[in-house]
N, C-alpha and C positions, 0 to 999 in steps of 0.2 A: 153293709159290706158291698151290696150291689152298687149303691150310690157312689161310694168310694172309688170302686173300679171304673165306673162310667166317667166319674170326674177325672180321674188319672188319664183314661183314654182321650177324652175331650181335650185336656190340657195339652197332651202330646200332638195331637192333630193341629191344634192351633200353633204350637210352637214349631211344628214342621212347616208350616205356612211362613212363619216369621224367619225361618232359616234361610230362606231365598230373598228376603226383603232387605232393604237398606238398614232397618232397624237392628238387625242382628249385628251388623258392623260396629255399632255404637256400644255393644255390651262390653263391660270391663273384663278383659280376659287376663287380668294380672293377679287375681286373688288366688293364694294357694299355689301349689306346684302345678307345672304345665302337664306333667304325667305323674301318675301315682302307681306304684307297684303294690297290688293287693295280694294277700295270701290266698292262694286257690287250692290248698290241700293237695291231695295225690294227683290231681289233674294238672297241677302246675299253676304258677302265679298268673295274674291278670295285669297286663300293662293298661291302665286306665287313663285315656286322654282327657284330663280334667278341664283344661282350658277350652277344648273343643266342645265339651258339654256345657260349659258356662256360656258360650256364644250362641248355643242353640236353645238351651232351657232357659237361661236368663234368670229365673227365680230359684235361688239357691235352696229354698225350703222344699222345692219339689223332690229333691233327693235327700236332703238333710233334715227332713221331718222326723226321721228315725234315729238319727245319730248326730252328735255334735260336729261343728266345722272346726276340727283340729286333728292333727296328725295322730293316727293310730285309734281314732274314735270308733271306727267300724269294728275292728277287732275286739276293742274294749267293751263295746255294747254287746257282742256275742259272748264274751267270757263272763260278763255279768248277767247273763240270760235275759237281757233287754231285748235282744234280737235272736232269732233262730239262725241256724247255720247259713242257709241259703235265702233267707227272707227278703233282703234287699235285692239281690240279683233276680229272683223269681217274681216278686211282687212289684218292683219298681223298674228295674232296667229292661228285663225281657218283656214285660207287658208294654212299656212304651215303644220299644224297637219293633215289636210284632204289630202294634196298632199302626204305626207309620208304614210298615211294609204292607199291611192289608189295605191301607188307604192309597197305596201306589206312591208313597213318598220315599225319599231317600232315607234309610234307616241304618242303625248300627247292627252288629251281629245278632242272629236270632237262635243260635245254638250254642251249647257249652264249649265245643271245641274251637269255635271261632275266637274266643276270648282267652282261654287258658293256654298256656305255652309251657312246655316242658324243657 
């Protein structure tokens, strides 16, 4: 578990460096929807900038390791008890954003209220 957490943090730091390099410009930003509205429960939905993440992360499996690359897959995995309710947000999204912030790099939101909109 510690190795997986370290690996995710390391990958996020490397990808942050690529964010400002010309390599990120070459990333295919046309797969899937530009923005995705994710169900966010009582706190409100989350407008997820999918293409922005594709240009920064580049390897789809970084996020899609836990759920399929198809519309509705995240919610379907939660309903099938393959994923816990906040598993992806806490173990993938926030860990990456916080690692970038800690490294002094530009990062995404690091608190719940920054993503959830009512």
